[in-house]
C-alpha positions as CSV (number, residue, x, y, z in Angstrom):
1,M,-38.8,101.7,-7.1
2,T,-37.5,98.2,-6.9
3,T,-38.0,96.1,-3.7
4,Y,-35.5,93.4,-2.9
5,I,-36.5,90.5,-0.7
6,M,-33.6,88.9,1.0
7,E,-33.9,85.3,2.1
8,R,-32.2,84.2,5.2
9,Q,-29.5,81.8,4.2
10,R,-29.6,78.4,6.0
11,V,-26.6,78.0,8.1
12,M,-25.4,74.4,8.3
13,K,-23.4,73.1,11.2
14,N,-21.0,70.1,11.2
15,I,-21.5,67.9,14.3
16,E,-20.8,64.4,15.6
17,I,-23.2,62.1,17.5
18,A,-21.4,59.5,19.6
19,F,-22.6,56.4,21.6
20,A,-20.7,53.4,22.8
21,T,-21.3,50.0,24.5
22,I,-18.7,47.6,25.7
23,T,-18.6,45.9,22.3
24,L,-19.3,48.8,19.8
25,Q,-18.6,52.5,19.5
26,K,-20.2,54.7,16.8
27,V,-19.4,58.3,16.0
28,I,-21.5,59.7,13.2
29,S,-20.7,63.0,11.5
30,L,-23.5,65.0,10.0
31,Q,-24.6,68.4,8.9
32,I,-27.6,70.0,10.6
33,S,-29.5,73.2,10.1
34,D,-29.2,76.1,12.6
35,E,-32.6,75.4,14.2
36,T,-31.9,71.7,15.0
37,N,-31.9,70.7,18.6
38,I,-30.1,67.7,20.2
39,T,-33.0,65.3,20.0
40,D,-33.6,66.1,16.4
41,A,-29.9,65.7,15.6
42,I,-29.9,62.2,17.2
43,I,-32.9,61.2,15.1
44,Q,-31.3,62.6,11.9
45,S,-28.1,60.7,12.6
46,N,-29.9,57.3,12.4
47,I,-27.5,56.1,15.2
48,Q,-30.5,54.2,16.7
49,E,-30.2,51.6,13.9
50,F,-26.8,50.4,15.3
51,F,-28.2,50.1,18.9
52,P,-31.8,48.8,18.6
53,E,-31.7,47.5,22.2
54,Y,-31.4,51.0,23.6
55,N,-33.8,53.9,23.5
56,L,-31.2,56.6,22.7
57,I,-33.7,59.5,22.6
58,E,-34.6,58.9,26.3
59,M,-30.9,58.7,27.5
60,S,-28.8,61.4,29.1
61,V,-26.7,63.5,26.7
62,G,-23.8,65.9,26.8
63,V,-21.5,67.9,24.7
64,F,-17.8,67.3,25.0
65,G,-18.3,65.6,28.3
66,K,-20.5,68.2,29.9
67,R,-24.0,67.0,30.7
68,I,-26.9,68.8,29.0
69,Y,-30.1,68.7,31.2
70,T,-32.4,70.4,28.6
71,P,-31.4,69.0,25.2
72,E,-34.4,70.5,23.5
73,E,-33.2,74.0,24.5
74,Y,-29.5,73.7,23.9
75,Q,-28.2,75.7,21.0
76,I,-25.9,73.4,19.0
77,K,-22.7,75.0,17.9
78,D,-20.6,74.1,14.9
79,N,-18.3,71.1,15.5
80,D,-20.1,70.1,18.7
81,R,-19.7,66.4,19.7
82,I,-23.0,65.2,21.1
83,E,-22.5,62.2,23.4
84,I,-25.3,59.9,24.4
85,Y,-24.7,58.4,27.9
86,R,-25.8,54.9,28.7
87,P,-26.7,54.1,32.3
88,L,-24.0,52.5,34.4
89,N,-24.5,48.9,35.4
90,K,-22.4,49.5,38.6
91,S,-21.0,52.6,40.1
92,P,-17.2,53.0,40.1
93,N,-17.2,52.5,43.9
94,Q,-19.2,49.2,43.6
95,K,-16.7,48.0,41.0
96,R,-13.8,48.6,43.3
97,L,-15.5,46.8,46.1
98,D,-16.2,43.8,43.9
99,R,-12.6,43.7,42.7
100,A,-11.4,43.9,46.4
101,K,-13.7,40.9,47.3
102,N,-12.3,38.8,44.4
103,N,-8.7,39.5,45.3
104,K,-9.0,38.1,48.8
């Protein structure tokens, strides 16, 4: 009797990692394995090299504009766009108030 051992094929997913500042926007495409979480994907993308002044791993993230509060638990799907959100310098309301003051 012959016994066959089947190996689980590694499923690769195509994703994008995106981050932007006022002066530079980077979107990096990469392939990741099925087990990769968001934090690992950000590290694998090497996007940190373009933005050394930011600690991208510690920043808020989302997928297609929807905030992900537990990035280590999120199951990444094929063709996801992972967005890294930088903190706002001013709230939109504060910006409007500043513009109104300057226009007087």
